[in-house]
Backbone as JSON, one array per atom type, in Angstrom:
{
  "sequence": "MMINFADKSVLGLAADPIRKDLGLSSSAFGLASSAFFLLFSVCGAAVGLLADRVRPKWMRF",
  "N": [[-14.3, 10.29, 40.25], [-16.81, 11.48, 38.37], [-15.99, 12.99, 36.44], [-14.1, 10.91, 34.71], [-16.07, 9.57, 34.02], [-18.0, 10.39, 32.28], [-15.85, 11.97, 30.54], [-15.77, 9.45, 29.01], [-17.74, 9.18, 27.72], [-18.49, 11.67, 26.26], [-17.85, 10.92, 23.58], [-20.02, 9.87, 22.53], [-21.23, 10.72, 22.47], [-21.15, 12.84, 20.52], [-20.86, 10.68, 18.5], [-22.34, 11.45, 15.62], [-21.59, 13.78, 14.42], [-18.54, 13.45, 14.38], [-18.57, 11.35, 13.2], [-19.46, 12.29, 10.66], [-18.1, 14.39, 10.15], [-15.48, 12.86, 9.07], [-16.21, 10.66, 7.34], [-17.21, 8.62, 8.0], [-18.81, 5.17, 8.59], [-21.1, 4.0, 9.74], [-20.71, 1.38, 10.9], [-17.73, 1.49, 10.93], [-17.21, 3.58, 13.01], [-18.07, 1.82, 15.34], [-16.4, 0.89, 15.5], [-13.66, 1.84, 15.79], [-14.19, 3.41, 18.61], [-14.61, 1.28, 20.14], [-11.93, 0.15, 19.8], [-10.6, 2.38, 20.63], [-11.75, 2.48, 23.96], [-10.83, 0.0, 24.61], [-8.26, -0.09, 24.29], [-8.19, 1.92, 26.31], [-8.6, 0.41, 28.66], [-7.11, -1.45, 28.13], [-4.44, 0.49, 28.61], [-4.92, 1.61, 32.12], [-4.76, -0.8, 33.42], [-2.81, -1.68, 32.98], [-1.29, 0.45, 34.0], [-2.12, 0.65, 36.97], [-0.81, -1.76, 37.38], [1.71, -0.65, 36.88], [1.65, 1.44, 39.26], [1.81, 0.13, 41.32], [4.84, -0.97, 41.4], [5.96, 0.45, 41.24], [7.29, 3.57, 43.16], [5.73, 5.97, 43.87], [6.64, 8.87, 43.94], [7.66, 8.98, 41.25], [5.45, 7.97, 39.7], [3.82, 10.98, 38.89], [2.42, 12.67, 37.03]],
  "CA": [[-14.68, 9.67, 39.26], [-17.74, 11.06, 37.62], [-15.44, 13.08, 35.68], [-14.21, 10.22, 33.68], [-17.7, 9.0, 33.41], [-18.24, 12.1, 32.08], [-15.05, 11.65, 29.3], [-16.09, 8.84, 27.66], [-19.2, 9.57, 26.87], [-18.81, 12.83, 25.49], [-17.36, 10.22, 22.57], [-20.9, 9.15, 21.76], [-22.48, 11.65, 22.23], [-20.46, 12.78, 19.65], [-20.8, 10.86, 17.31], [-22.52, 11.79, 14.53], [-20.91, 14.62, 14.11], [-16.99, 12.95, 14.07], [-19.22, 10.56, 11.94], [-20.12, 13.02, 9.05], [-16.45, 14.99, 9.5], [-14.99, 12.17, 8.67], [-17.09, 9.89, 6.13], [-16.8, 7.19, 8.78], [-19.76, 4.57, 8.0], [-21.45, 3.24, 11.58], [-19.84, 0.39, 11.57], [-15.98, 2.19, 10.3], [-17.14, 4.11, 13.8], [-18.06, 1.65, 16.03], [-14.78, 0.1, 15.79], [-12.74, 3.12, 15.87], [-15.27, 3.72, 19.41], [-13.66, 0.17, 20.47], [-10.13, 0.0, 20.0], [-10.59, 3.32, 21.81], [-12.04, 1.76, 24.68], [-9.96, -1.52, 24.94], [-7.38, 0.21, 24.24], [-8.45, 2.16, 27.35], [-9.04, -0.5, 29.66], [-5.76, -1.81, 29.05], [-3.66, 0.95, 29.82], [-5.39, 1.58, 32.72], [-4.8, -1.9, 34.15], [-1.12, -2.03, 33.17], [-0.67, 1.79, 34.9], [-2.47, 0.41, 38.0], [-0.17, -2.34, 38.4], [3.04, -0.53, 37.92], [1.52, 1.98, 40.53], [1.73, -0.92, 41.86], [5.41, -1.74, 42.19], [7.12, 1.74, 40.64], [7.6, 4.95, 44.08], [4.18, 7.28, 43.83], [6.68, 10.32, 43.29], [8.03, 8.74, 39.71], [4.0, 8.06, 38.64], [3.26, 12.01, 38.78], [2.96, 12.78, 35.53]],
  "C": [[-15.76, 9.64, 38.5], [-17.21, 12.39, 36.01], [-14.86, 11.85, 34.64], [-14.8, 8.97, 33.76], [-17.34, 9.77, 32.44], [-17.24, 11.62, 30.33], [-15.58, 10.52, 28.74], [-17.26, 8.56, 27.46], [-19.71, 10.63, 26.6], [-18.36, 11.89, 23.57], [-18.93, 9.89, 21.83], [-21.78, 9.81, 22.02], [-22.16, 13.08, 20.67], [-20.04, 12.76, 18.73], [-21.38, 10.49, 15.87], [-21.95, 12.77, 14.2], [-19.5, 14.26, 13.53], [-17.4, 12.57, 13.1], [-18.32, 10.94, 10.49], [-18.69, 13.71, 9.04], [-15.82, 14.61, 8.84], [-14.69, 11.26, 8.15], [-16.91, 8.79, 7.38], [-19.09, 6.6, 8.58], [-19.62, 4.62, 10.09], [-20.5, 2.56, 12.05], [-18.07, 0.73, 12.47], [-16.12, 3.05, 12.06], [-16.57, 3.41, 15.04], [-17.13, 0.33, 16.6], [-13.76, 0.41, 15.99], [-12.98, 3.21, 17.02], [-14.13, 2.41, 20.71], [-13.01, -0.35, 21.04], [-9.6, 0.93, 20.91], [-10.79, 2.98, 23.72], [-11.09, 0.11, 25.64], [-8.6, -1.54, 24.63], [-7.32, 1.0, 26.41], [-7.97, 2.01, 28.82], [-7.54, -1.62, 30.13], [-4.87, -1.22, 29.61], [-3.72, 1.36, 31.34], [-4.7, 0.27, 33.76], [-3.24, -1.78, 34.16], [-0.45, -0.58, 33.81], [-0.95, 1.55, 36.38], [-0.52, -1.02, 38.22], [1.77, -1.52, 38.42], [3.12, 0.94, 38.89], [1.82, 0.91, 41.82], [3.46, -0.99, 42.77], [6.51, 0.04, 41.61], [6.15, 3.04, 42.61], [6.37, 6.03, 43.96], [5.21, 8.3, 43.55], [6.9, 10.12, 42.27], [6.62, 7.85, 38.5], [3.23, 9.83, 38.82], [2.88, 12.13, 37.2], [1.87, 14.62, 35.37]]
}
């Protein structure tokens, strides 16, 4: 659980270098971050539903 939290918090810690490197404004970076976290949540829910319906052997990545 801690790695999952740390994985997403790194994006916020590296925000300034990423913004400068890509030439993004604060608003554009916030929109991109929001899109990432929304997609992360939707995919998490989808994989959770899939895991309930599929054999565990098939869920290995």
